[in-house]
N, CA, C, O and CB atoms as a CASP TS submission, in Angstrom:
PFRMAT TS
TARGET T0000
AUTHOR 0000-0000-0000
METHOD Language model
MODEL 1
PARENT N/A
ATOM      1  N   MET     1      -8.139   8.744  -9.214  1.00  0.00           N
ATOM      2  CA  MET     1      -7.371   7.985  -8.253  1.00  0.00           C
ATOM      3  C   MET     1      -7.256   8.780  -6.966  1.00  0.00           C
ATOM      4  O   MET     1      -7.051   9.993  -6.992  1.00  0.00           O
ATOM      5  CB  MET     1      -5.982   7.637  -8.809  1.00  0.00           C
ATOM      6  N   ALA     2      -7.387   8.102  -5.857  1.00  0.00           N
ATOM      7  CA  ALA     2      -7.251   8.765  -4.559  1.00  0.00           C
ATOM      8  C   ALA     2      -5.777   9.017  -4.277  1.00  0.00           C
ATOM      9  O   ALA     2      -4.951   8.113  -4.407  1.00  0.00           O
ATOM     10  CB  ALA     2      -7.889   7.913  -3.424  1.00  0.00           C
ATOM     11  N   THR     3      -5.452  10.234  -3.894  1.00  0.00           N
ATOM     12  CA  THR     3      -4.060  10.547  -3.600  1.00  0.00           C
ATOM     13  C   THR     3      -3.755  10.443  -2.121  1.00  0.00           C
ATOM     14  O   THR     3      -2.601  10.257  -1.736  1.00  0.00           O
ATOM     15  CB  THR     3      -3.723  11.929  -4.093  1.00  0.00           C
ATOM     16  N   THR     4      -4.760  10.559  -1.301  1.00  0.00           N
ATOM     17  CA  THR     4      -4.563  10.395   0.130  1.00  0.00           C
ATOM     18  C   THR     4      -5.421   9.256   0.613  1.00  0.00           C
ATOM     19  O   THR     4      -6.515   9.018   0.102  1.00  0.00           O
ATOM     20  CB  THR     4      -4.892  11.689   0.895  1.00  0.00           C
ATOM     21  N   THR     5      -4.921   8.563   1.589  1.00  0.00           N
ATOM     22  CA  THR     5      -5.636   7.423   2.104  1.00  0.00           C
ATOM     23  C   THR     5      -6.352   7.823   3.384  1.00  0.00           C
ATOM     24  O   THR     5      -5.715   8.190   4.372  1.00  0.00           O
ATOM     25  CB  THR     5      -4.685   6.239   2.346  1.00  0.00           C
ATOM     26  N   SER     6      -7.672   7.750   3.362  1.00  0.00           N
ATOM     27  CA  SER     6      -8.424   8.005   4.586  1.00  0.00           C
ATOM     28  C   SER     6      -8.760   6.658   5.192  1.00  0.00           C
ATOM     29  O   SER     6      -9.264   5.765   4.511  1.00  0.00           O
ATOM     30  CB  SER     6      -9.721   8.853   4.313  1.00  0.00           C
ATOM     31  N   THR     7      -8.479   6.520   6.465  1.00  0.00           N
ATOM     32  CA  THR     7      -8.725   5.250   7.114  1.00  0.00           C
ATOM     33  C   THR     7      -9.751   5.421   8.217  1.00  0.00           C
ATOM     34  O   THR     7      -9.828   6.468   8.860  1.00  0.00           O
ATOM     35  CB  THR     7      -7.428   4.665   7.669  1.00  0.00           C
ATOM     36  N   ALA     8     -10.532   4.381   8.424  1.00  0.00           N
ATOM     37  CA  ALA     8     -11.475   4.369   9.531  1.00  0.00           C
ATOM     38  C   ALA     8     -10.658   4.323  10.824  1.00  0.00           C
ATOM     39  O   ALA     8      -9.492   3.929  10.795  1.00  0.00           O
ATOM     40  CB  ALA     8     -12.474   3.149   9.430  1.00  0.00           C
ATOM     41  N   PRO     9     -11.236   4.710  11.936  1.00  0.00           N
ATOM     42  CA  PRO     9     -10.478   4.734  13.187  1.00  0.00           C
ATOM     43  C   PRO     9      -9.812   3.407  13.545  1.00  0.00           C
ATOM     44  O   PRO     9      -8.740   3.405  14.150  1.00  0.00           O
ATOM     45  CB  PRO     9     -11.380   5.138  14.301  1.00  0.00           C
ATOM     46  N   ASN    10     -10.419   2.292  13.188  1.00  0.00           N
ATOM     47  CA  ASN    10      -9.845   0.998  13.527  1.00  0.00           C
ATOM     48  C   ASN    10      -9.079   0.360  12.369  1.00  0.00           C
ATOM     49  O   ASN    10      -8.741  -0.822  12.429  1.00  0.00           O
ATOM     50  CB  ASN    10     -10.933   0.069  13.982  1.00  0.00           C
ATOM     51  N   GLN    11      -8.809   1.112  11.341  1.00  0.00           N
ATOM     52  CA  GLN    11      -8.122   0.591  10.158  1.00  0.00           C
ATOM     53  C   GLN    11      -6.706   1.143  10.102  1.00  0.00           C
ATOM     54  O   GLN    11      -6.501   2.350  10.238  1.00  0.00           O
ATOM     55  CB  GLN    11      -8.896   0.952   8.865  1.00  0.00           C
ATOM     56  N   SER    12      -5.733   0.271   9.905  1.00  0.00           N
ATOM     57  CA  SER    12      -4.348   0.720   9.854  1.00  0.00           C
ATOM     58  C   SER    12      -4.050   1.434   8.537  1.00  0.00           C
ATOM     59  O   SER    12      -4.793   1.298   7.566  1.00  0.00           O
ATOM     60  CB  SER    12      -3.398  -0.465  10.040  1.00  0.00           C
ATOM     61  N   LYS    13      -2.967   2.187   8.516  1.00  0.00           N
ATOM     62  CA  LYS    13      -2.552   2.868   7.282  1.00  0.00           C
ATOM     63  C   LYS    13      -2.213   1.849   6.204  1.00  0.00           C
ATOM     64  O   LYS    13      -2.524   2.058   5.032  1.00  0.00           O
ATOM     65  CB  LYS    13      -1.339   3.788   7.545  1.00  0.00           C
ATOM     66  N   ILE    14      -1.582   0.758   6.591  1.00  0.00           N
ATOM     67  CA  ILE    14      -1.193  -0.267   5.613  1.00  0.00           C
ATOM     68  C   ILE    14      -2.431  -0.845   4.938  1.00  0.00           C
ATOM     69  O   ILE    14      -2.446  -1.029   3.720  1.00  0.00           O
ATOM     70  CB  ILE    14      -0.375  -1.396   6.293  1.00  0.00           C
ATOM     71  N   VAL    15      -3.455  -1.129   5.708  1.00  0.00           N
ATOM     72  CA  VAL    15      -4.690  -1.673   5.135  1.00  0.00           C
ATOM     73  C   VAL    15      -5.302  -0.669   4.165  1.00  0.00           C
ATOM     74  O   VAL    15      -5.744  -1.045   3.080  1.00  0.00           O
ATOM     75  CB  VAL    15      -5.704  -2.032   6.251  1.00  0.00           C
ATOM     76  N   GLY    16      -5.329   0.603   4.549  1.00  0.00           N
ATOM     77  CA  GLY    16      -5.866   1.642   3.673  1.00  0.00           C
ATOM     78  C   GLY    16      -5.079   1.762   2.378  1.00  0.00           C
ATOM     79  O   GLY    16      -5.662   1.871   1.299  1.00  0.00           O
ATOM     80  N   ILE    17      -3.759   1.742   2.485  1.00  0.00           N
ATOM     81  CA  ILE    17      -2.894   1.814   1.300  1.00  0.00           C
ATOM     82  C   ILE    17      -3.140   0.604   0.408  1.00  0.00           C
ATOM     83  O   ILE    17      -3.263   0.736  -0.809  1.00  0.00           O
ATOM     84  CB  ILE    17      -1.396   1.890   1.708  1.00  0.00           C
ATOM     85  N   TYR    18      -3.210  -0.567   1.017  1.00  0.00           N
ATOM     86  CA  TYR    18      -3.443  -1.797   0.262  1.00  0.00           C
ATOM     87  C   TYR    18      -4.774  -1.732  -0.489  1.00  0.00           C
ATOM     88  O   TYR    18      -4.842  -2.035  -1.680  1.00  0.00           O
ATOM     89  CB  TYR    18      -3.423  -3.014   1.203  1.00  0.00           C
ATOM     90  N   LEU    19      -5.824  -1.335   0.220  1.00  0.00           N
ATOM     91  CA  LEU    19      -7.144  -1.274  -0.414  1.00  0.00           C
ATOM     92  C   LEU    19      -7.171  -0.273  -1.572  1.00  0.00           C
ATOM     93  O   LEU    19      -7.749  -0.558  -2.621  1.00  0.00           O
ATOM     94  CB  LEU    19      -8.208  -0.898   0.621  1.00  0.00           C
ATOM     95  N   ASP    20      -6.552   0.890  -1.392  1.00  0.00           N
ATOM     96  CA  ASP    20      -6.486   1.880  -2.478  1.00  0.00           C
ATOM     97  C   ASP    20      -5.709   1.334  -3.672  1.00  0.00           C
ATOM     98  O   ASP    20      -6.139   1.468  -4.817  1.00  0.00           O
ATOM     99  CB  ASP    20      -5.834   3.183  -1.980  1.00  0.00           C
ATOM    100  N   ALA    21      -4.560   0.716  -3.393  1.00  0.00           N
ATOM    101  CA  ALA    21      -3.720   0.211  -4.481  1.00  0.00           C
ATOM    102  C   ALA    21      -4.423  -0.882  -5.270  1.00  0.00           C
ATOM    103  O   ALA    21      -4.367  -0.901  -6.499  1.00  0.00           O
ATOM    104  CB  ALA    21      -2.401  -0.316  -3.931  1.00  0.00           C
ATOM    105  N   VAL    22      -5.079  -1.783  -4.572  1.00  0.00           N
ATOM    106  CA  VAL    22      -5.774  -2.876  -5.249  1.00  0.00           C
ATOM    107  C   VAL    22      -6.995  -2.349  -6.007  1.00  0.00           C
ATOM    108  O   VAL    22      -7.278  -2.784  -7.123  1.00  0.00           O
ATOM    109  CB  VAL    22      -6.199  -3.957  -4.234  1.00  0.00           C
ATOM    110  N   THR    23      -7.705  -1.420  -5.397  1.00  0.00           N
ATOM    111  CA  THR    23      -8.896  -0.866  -6.039  1.00  0.00           C
ATOM    112  C   THR    23      -8.556  -0.109  -7.312  1.00  0.00           C
ATOM    113  O   THR    23      -9.203  -0.301  -8.342  1.00  0.00           O
ATOM    114  CB  THR    23      -9.629   0.050  -5.080  1.00  0.00           C
ATOM    115  N   PHE    24      -7.541   0.753  -7.247  1.00  0.00           N
ATOM    116  CA  PHE    24      -7.192   1.600  -8.386  1.00  0.00           C
ATOM    117  C   PHE    24      -6.073   1.015  -9.245  1.00  0.00           C
ATOM    118  O   PHE    24      -5.704   1.600 -10.263  1.00  0.00           O
ATOM    119  CB  PHE    24      -6.787   2.966  -7.897  1.00  0.00           C
ATOM    120  N   GLN    25      -5.539  -0.118  -8.847  1.00  0.00           N
ATOM    121  CA  GLN    25      -4.458  -0.812  -9.555  1.00  0.00           C
ATOM    122  C   GLN    25      -3.262   0.097  -9.788  1.00  0.00           C
ATOM    123  O   GLN    25      -2.576  -0.010 -10.805  1.00  0.00           O
ATOM    124  CB  GLN    25      -4.959  -1.351 -10.887  1.00  0.00           C
ATOM    125  N   SER    26      -3.016   1.001  -8.829  1.00  0.00           N
ATOM    126  CA  SER    26      -1.836   1.864  -8.899  1.00  0.00           C
ATOM    127  C   SER    26      -1.516   2.373  -7.502  1.00  0.00           C
ATOM    128  O   SER    26      -2.363   2.382  -6.609  1.00  0.00           O
ATOM    129  CB  SER    26      -2.063   3.054  -9.882  1.00  0.00           C
ATOM    130  N   ILE    27      -0.266   2.795  -7.341  1.00  0.00           N
ATOM    131  CA  ILE    27       0.216   3.341  -6.089  1.00  0.00           C
ATOM    132  C   ILE    27       1.308   4.348  -6.429  1.00  0.00           C
ATOM    133  O   ILE    27       2.094   4.128  -7.350  1.00  0.00           O
ATOM    134  CB  ILE    27       0.742   2.215  -5.128  1.00  0.00           C
ATOM    135  N   THR    28       1.357   5.441  -5.693  1.00  0.00           N
ATOM    136  CA  THR    28       2.405   6.427  -5.985  1.00  0.00           C
ATOM    137  C   THR    28       3.747   5.904  -5.475  1.00  0.00           C
ATOM    138  O   THR    28       3.808   5.106  -4.540  1.00  0.00           O
ATOM    139  CB  THR    28       2.070   7.809  -5.337  1.00  0.00           C
ATOM    140  N   GLU    29       4.805   6.368  -6.104  1.00  0.00           N
ATOM    141  CA  GLU    29       6.150   5.978  -5.674  1.00  0.00           C
ATOM    142  C   GLU    29       6.393   6.379  -4.227  1.00  0.00           C
ATOM    143  O   GLU    29       7.018   5.640  -3.466  1.00  0.00           O
ATOM    144  CB  GLU    29       7.213   6.613  -6.583  1.00  0.00           C
ATOM    145  N   GLU    30       5.898   7.550  -3.853  1.00  0.00           N
ATOM    146  CA  GLU    30       6.081   8.048  -2.482  1.00  0.00           C
ATOM    147  C   GLU    30       5.388   7.130  -1.468  1.00  0.00           C
ATOM    148  O   GLU    30       5.976   6.763  -0.451  1.00  0.00           O
ATOM    149  CB  GLU    30       5.532   9.489  -2.355  1.00  0.00           C
ATOM    150  N   THR    31       4.160   6.771  -1.749  1.00  0.00           N
ATOM    151  CA  THR    31       3.421   5.881  -0.851  1.00  0.00           C
ATOM    152  C   THR    31       4.091   4.518  -0.787  1.00  0.00           C
ATOM    153  O   THR    31       4.215   3.929   0.287  1.00  0.00           O
ATOM    154  CB  THR    31       1.960   5.734  -1.309  1.00  0.00           C
ATOM    155  N   PHE    32       4.522   4.022  -1.937  1.00  0.00           N
ATOM    156  CA  PHE    32       5.185   2.719  -1.988  1.00  0.00           C
ATOM    157  C   PHE    32       6.467   2.729  -1.162  1.00  0.00           C
ATOM    158  O   PHE    32       6.755   1.759  -0.462  1.00  0.00           O
ATOM    159  CB  PHE    32       5.496   2.332  -3.442  1.00  0.00           C
ATOM    160  N   SER    33       7.235   3.804  -1.233  1.00  0.00           N
ATOM    161  CA  SER    33       8.468   3.876  -0.448  1.00  0.00           C
ATOM    162  C   SER    33       8.176   4.038   1.043  1.00  0.00           C
ATOM    163  O   SER    33       8.954   3.581   1.880  1.00  0.00           O
ATOM    164  CB  SER    33       9.338   5.036  -0.938  1.00  0.00           C
ATOM    165  N   ASN    34       7.054   4.689   1.380  1.00  0.00           N
ATOM    166  CA  ASN    34       6.669   4.830   2.786  1.00  0.00           C
ATOM    167  C   ASN    34       6.269   3.505   3.421  1.00  0.00           C
ATOM    168  O   ASN    34       6.283   3.378   4.646  1.00  0.00           O
ATOM    169  CB  ASN    34       5.528   5.810   2.911  1.00  0.00           C
ATOM    170  N   LEU    35       5.917   2.526   2.612  1.00  0.00           N
ATOM    171  CA  LEU    35       5.541   1.220   3.151  1.00  0.00           C
ATOM    172  C   LEU    35       6.678   0.581   3.935  1.00  0.00           C
ATOM    173  O   LEU    35       6.434  -0.129   4.911  1.00  0.00           O
ATOM    174  CB  LEU    35       5.109   0.295   2.028  1.00  0.00           C
ATOM    175  N   ALA    36       7.907   0.823   3.523  1.00  0.00           N
ATOM    176  CA  ALA    36       9.057   0.245   4.229  1.00  0.00           C
ATOM    177  C   ALA    36       9.092   0.728   5.674  1.00  0.00           C
ATOM    178  O   ALA    36       9.369  -0.053   6.585  1.00  0.00           O
ATOM    179  CB  ALA    36      10.378   0.609   3.513  1.00  0.00           C
ATOM    180  N   GLN    37       8.813   1.996   5.883  1.00  0.00           N
ATOM    181  CA  GLN    37       8.791   2.546   7.240  1.00  0.00           C
ATOM    182  C   GLN    37       7.614   1.986   8.035  1.00  0.00           C
ATOM    183  O   GLN    37       7.764   1.643   9.208  1.00  0.00           O
ATOM    184  CB  GLN    37       8.717   4.080   7.196  1.00  0.00           C
ATOM    185  N   LEU    38       6.458   1.894   7.410  1.00  0.00           N
ATOM    186  CA  LEU    38       5.283   1.356   8.092  1.00  0.00           C
ATOM    187  C   LEU    38       5.446  -0.126   8.420  1.00  0.00           C
ATOM    188  O   LEU    38       4.919  -0.610   9.422  1.00  0.00           O
ATOM    189  CB  LEU    38       4.042   1.563   7.236  1.00  0.00           C
ATOM    190  N   GLU    39       6.171  -0.835   7.574  1.00  0.00           N
ATOM    191  CA  GLU    39       6.350  -2.278   7.753  1.00  0.00           C
ATOM    192  C   GLU    39       7.132  -2.602   9.029  1.00  0.00           C
ATOM    193  O   GLU    39       6.974  -3.683   9.597  1.00  0.00           O
ATOM    194  CB  GLU    39       7.067  -2.872   6.541  1.00  0.00           C
ATOM    195  N   ILE    40       7.962  -1.685   9.471  1.00  0.00           N
ATOM    196  CA  ILE    40       8.786  -1.910  10.671  1.00  0.00           C
ATOM    197  C   ILE    40       7.916  -2.243  11.884  1.00  0.00           C
ATOM    198  O   ILE    40       8.250  -3.141  12.657  1.00  0.00           O
ATOM    199  CB  ILE    40       9.650  -0.666  10.972  1.00  0.00           C
ATOM    200  N   ASN    41       6.817  -1.535  12.052  1.00  0.00           N
ATOM    201  CA  ASN    41       5.950  -1.743  13.216  1.00  0.00           C
ATOM    202  C   ASN    41       4.683  -2.528  12.895  1.00  0.00           C
ATOM    203  O   ASN    41       3.756  -2.580  13.703  1.00  0.00           O
ATOM    204  CB  ASN    41       5.571  -0.413  13.808  1.00  0.00           C
ATOM    205  N   ALA    42       4.648  -3.129  11.730  1.00  0.00           N
ATOM    206  CA  ALA    42       3.440  -3.836  11.288  1.00  0.00           C
ATOM    207  C   ALA    42       3.299  -5.185  11.989  1.00  0.00           C
ATOM    208  O   ALA    42       4.285  -5.831  12.345  1.00  0.00           O
ATOM    209  CB  ALA    42       3.465  -4.038   9.767  1.00  0.00           C
ATOM    210  N   ASP    43       2.049  -5.585  12.172  1.00  0.00           N
ATOM    211  CA  ASP    43       1.796  -6.923  12.706  1.00  0.00           C
ATOM    212  C   ASP    43       1.925  -7.933  11.553  1.00  0.00           C
ATOM    213  O   ASP    43       2.053  -7.528  10.398  1.00  0.00           O
ATOM    214  CB  ASP    43       0.368  -7.007  13.383  1.00  0.00           C
ATOM    215  N   PRO    44       1.894  -9.229  11.849  1.00  0.00           N
ATOM    216  CA  PRO    44       2.096 -10.236  10.790  1.00  0.00           C
ATOM    217  C   PRO    44       1.128 -10.132   9.611  1.00  0.00           C
ATOM    218  O   PRO    44       1.525 -10.353   8.467  1.00  0.00           O
ATOM    219  CB  PRO    44       1.978 -11.599  11.382  1.00  0.00           C
ATOM    220  N   VAL    45      -0.118  -9.803   9.873  1.00  0.00           N
ATOM    221  CA  VAL    45      -1.096  -9.685   8.785  1.00  0.00           C
ATOM    222  C   VAL    45      -0.744  -8.491   7.896  1.00  0.00           C
ATOM    223  O   VAL    45      -0.799  -8.592   6.670  1.00  0.00           O
ATOM    224  CB  VAL    45      -2.539  -9.534   9.353  1.00  0.00           C
ATOM    225  N   GLU    46      -0.384  -7.365   8.508  1.00  0.00           N
ATOM    226  CA  GLU    46      -0.001  -6.181   7.737  1.00  0.00           C
ATOM    227  C   GLU    46       1.275  -6.449   6.939  1.00  0.00           C
ATOM    228  O   GLU    46       1.412  -5.970   5.814  1.00  0.00           O
ATOM    229  CB  GLU    46       0.199  -4.968   8.671  1.00  0.00           C
ATOM    230  N   GLN    47       2.196  -7.202   7.508  1.00  0.00           N
ATOM    231  CA  GLN    47       3.419  -7.552   6.778  1.00  0.00           C
ATOM    232  C   GLN    47       3.100  -8.374   5.542  1.00  0.00           C
ATOM    233  O   GLN    47       3.740  -8.213   4.503  1.00  0.00           O
ATOM    234  CB  GLN    47       4.385  -8.322   7.683  1.00  0.00           C
ATOM    235  N   ARG    48       2.118  -9.250   5.648  1.00  0.00           N
ATOM    236  CA  ARG    48       1.705 -10.028   4.466  1.00  0.00           C
ATOM    237  C   ARG    48       1.095  -9.127   3.405  1.00  0.00           C
ATOM    238  O   ARG    48       1.310  -9.341   2.212  1.00  0.00           O
ATOM    239  CB  ARG    48       0.698 -11.122   4.861  1.00  0.00           C
ATOM    240  N   LEU    49       0.328  -8.111   3.831  1.00  0.00           N
ATOM    241  CA  LEU    49      -0.236  -7.172   2.862  1.00  0.00           C
ATOM    242  C   LEU    49       0.864  -6.400   2.144  1.00  0.00           C
ATOM    243  O   LEU    49       0.793  -6.191   0.933  1.00  0.00           O
ATOM    244  CB  LEU    49      -1.196  -6.198   3.556  1.00  0.00           C
ATOM    245  N   VAL    50       1.886  -5.974   2.894  1.00  0.00           N
ATOM    246  CA  VAL    50       3.010  -5.255   2.290  1.00  0.00           C
ATOM    247  C   VAL    50       3.723  -6.161   1.282  1.00  0.00           C
ATOM    248  O   VAL    50       4.040  -5.730   0.174  1.00  0.00           O
ATOM    249  CB  VAL    50       4.004  -4.766   3.384  1.00  0.00           C
ATOM    250  N   CYS    51       3.973  -7.409   1.665  1.00  0.00           N
ATOM    251  CA  CYS    51       4.623  -8.352   0.742  1.00  0.00           C
ATOM    252  C   CYS    51       3.782  -8.564  -0.509  1.00  0.00           C
ATOM    253  O   CYS    51       4.311  -8.643  -1.618  1.00  0.00           O
ATOM    254  CB  CYS    51       4.875  -9.699   1.438  1.00  0.00           C
ATOM    255  N   SER    52       2.480  -8.656  -0.325  1.00  0.00           N
ATOM    256  CA  SER    52       1.586  -8.824  -1.468  1.00  0.00           C
ATOM    257  C   SER    52       1.649  -7.614  -2.394  1.00  0.00           C
ATOM    258  O   SER    52       1.694  -7.765  -3.615  1.00  0.00           O
ATOM    259  CB  SER    52       0.147  -9.051  -0.993  1.00  0.00           C
ATOM    260  N   LEU    53       1.652  -6.411  -1.816  1.00  0.00           N
ATOM    261  CA  LEU    53       1.760  -5.194  -2.636  1.00  0.00           C
ATOM    262  C   LEU    53       3.081  -5.168  -3.400  1.00  0.00           C
ATOM    263  O   LEU    53       3.109  -4.858  -4.591  1.00  0.00           O
ATOM    264  CB  LEU    53       1.636  -3.934  -1.753  1.00  0.00           C
ATOM    265  N   LYS    54       4.162  -5.491  -2.720  1.00  0.00           N
ATOM    266  CA  LYS    54       5.477  -5.498  -3.383  1.00  0.00           C
ATOM    267  C   LYS    54       5.481  -6.488  -4.549  1.00  0.00           C
ATOM    268  O   LYS    54       5.995  -6.195  -5.629  1.00  0.00           O
ATOM    269  CB  LYS    54       6.600  -5.858  -2.372  1.00  0.00           C
ATOM    270  N   ARG    55       4.903  -7.655  -4.309  1.00  0.00           N
ATOM    271  CA  ARG    55       4.860  -8.678  -5.362  1.00  0.00           C
ATOM    272  C   ARG    55       4.015  -8.201  -6.550  1.00  0.00           C
ATOM    273  O   ARG    55       4.391  -8.410  -7.703  1.00  0.00           O
ATOM    274  CB  ARG    55       4.292 -10.005  -4.803  1.00  0.00           C
ATOM    275  N   GLN    56       2.877  -7.564  -6.268  1.00  0.00           N
ATOM    276  CA  GLN    56       2.004  -7.090  -7.334  1.00  0.00           C
ATOM    277  C   GLN    56       2.627  -5.939  -8.118  1.00  0.00           C
ATOM    278  O   GLN    56       2.387  -5.808  -9.319  1.00  0.00           O
ATOM    279  CB  GLN    56       0.674  -6.657  -6.758  1.00  0.00           C
ATOM    280  N   VAL    57       3.420  -5.106  -7.453  1.00  0.00           N
ATOM    281  CA  VAL    57       4.140  -4.043  -8.163  1.00  0.00           C
ATOM    282  C   VAL    57       5.221  -4.670  -9.038  1.00  0.00           C
ATOM    283  O   VAL    57       5.410  -4.272 -10.188  1.00  0.00           O
ATOM    284  CB  VAL    57       4.766  -3.019  -7.159  1.00  0.00           C
ATOM    285  N   LYS    58       5.922  -5.646  -8.490  1.00  0.00           N
ATOM    286  CA  LYS    58       6.993  -6.313  -9.246  1.00  0.00           C
ATOM    287  C   LYS    58       6.450  -7.000 -10.498  1.00  0.00           C
ATOM    288  O   LYS    58       7.084  -6.971 -11.552  1.00  0.00           O
ATOM    289  CB  LYS    58       7.711  -7.340  -8.358  1.00  0.00           C
ATOM    290  N   THR    59       5.275  -7.618 -10.377  1.00  0.00           N
ATOM    291  CA  THR    59       4.684  -8.308 -11.527  1.00  0.00           C
ATOM    292  C   THR    59       3.810  -7.391 -12.372  1.00  0.00           C
ATOM    293  O   THR    59       3.174  -7.838 -13.327  1.00  0.00           O
ATOM    294  CB  THR    59       3.867  -9.491 -11.057  1.00  0.00           C
ATOM    295  N   LYS    60       3.778  -6.103 -12.019  1.00  0.00           N
ATOM    296  CA  LYS    60       3.083  -5.049 -12.756  1.00  0.00           C
ATOM    297  C   LYS    60       1.561  -5.193 -12.752  1.00  0.00           C
ATOM    298  O   LYS    60       0.883  -4.660 -13.629  1.00  0.00           O
ATOM    299  CB  LYS    60       3.571  -5.029 -14.170  1.00  0.00           C
ATOM    300  N   LYS    61       1.030  -5.909 -11.771  1.00  0.00           N
ATOM    301  CA  LYS    61      -0.418  -5.920 -11.585  1.00  0.00           C
ATOM    302  C   LYS    61      -0.863  -4.573 -11.033  1.00  0.00           C
ATOM    303  O   LYS    61      -1.953  -4.090 -11.337  1.00  0.00           O
ATOM    304  CB  LYS    61      -0.851  -7.073 -10.637  1.00  0.00           C
ATOM    305  N   ILE    62       0.004  -3.974 -10.215  1.00  0.00           N
ATOM    306  CA  ILE    62      -0.230  -2.630  -9.678  1.00  0.00           C
ATOM    307  C   ILE    62       0.880  -1.741 -10.219  1.00  0.00           C
ATOM    308  O   ILE    62       2.062  -2.063 -10.104  1.00  0.00           O
ATOM    309  CB  ILE    62      -0.261  -2.621  -8.090  1.00  0.00           C
ATOM    310  N   LYS    63       0.483  -0.617 -10.811  1.00  0.00           N
ATOM    311  CA  LYS    63       1.443   0.292 -11.450  1.00  0.00           C
ATOM    312  C   LYS    63       1.936   1.333 -10.472  1.00  0.00           C
ATOM    313  O   LYS    63       1.174   1.838  -9.648  1.00  0.00           O
ATOM    314  CB  LYS    63       0.817   0.975 -12.663  1.00  0.00           C
ATOM    315  N   LEU    64       3.236   1.659 -10.569  1.00  0.00           N
ATOM    316  CA  LEU    64       3.810   2.756  -9.794  1.00  0.00           C
ATOM    317  C   LEU    64       3.582   4.050 -10.557  1.00  0.00           C
ATOM    318  O   LEU    64       3.899   4.149 -11.742  1.00  0.00           O
ATOM    319  CB  LEU    64       5.332   2.527  -9.520  1.00  0.00           C
ATOM    320  N   LYS    65       3.036   5.027  -9.874  1.00  0.00           N
ATOM    321  CA  LYS    65       2.794   6.350 -10.472  1.00  0.00           C
ATOM    322  C   LYS    65       3.725   7.357  -9.810  1.00  0.00           C
ATOM    323  O   LYS    65       3.971   7.293  -8.605  1.00  0.00           O
ATOM    324  CB  LYS    65       1.292   6.789 -10.310  1.00  0.00           C
ATOM    325  N   SER    66       4.239   8.287 -10.611  1.00  0.00           N
ATOM    326  CA  SER    66       5.117   9.303 -10.038  1.00  0.00           C
ATOM    327  C   SER    66       4.334  10.308  -9.199  1.00  0.00           C
ATOM    328  O   SER    66       4.890  10.873  -8.257  1.00  0.00           O
ATOM    329  CB  SER    66       5.878  10.027 -11.145  1.00  0.00           C
ATOM    330  N   ARG    67       3.102  10.539  -9.501  1.00  0.00           N
ATOM    331  CA  ARG    67       2.230  11.433  -8.716  1.00  0.00           C
ATOM    332  C   ARG    67       0.805  11.112  -8.956  1.00  0.00           C
ATOM    333  O   ARG    67      -0.077  11.754  -8.386  1.00  0.00           O
ATOM    334  CB  ARG    67       2.484  12.887  -9.045  1.00  0.00           C
TER
END
């Protein structure tokens, strides 16, 4: 599992986090909590990705990992 998200120059952090979480079906608790801060300045599309991640964590499609 990737622990750090590398993003292309034109790719937002939220998109990178989303792609990693969906690909590996897991996200660290730290990264998941950081989404709240990133969501503040997110555009509407990024906000939808954050909502989708939250929903998938809630329904356990994506697992929260402690590290």
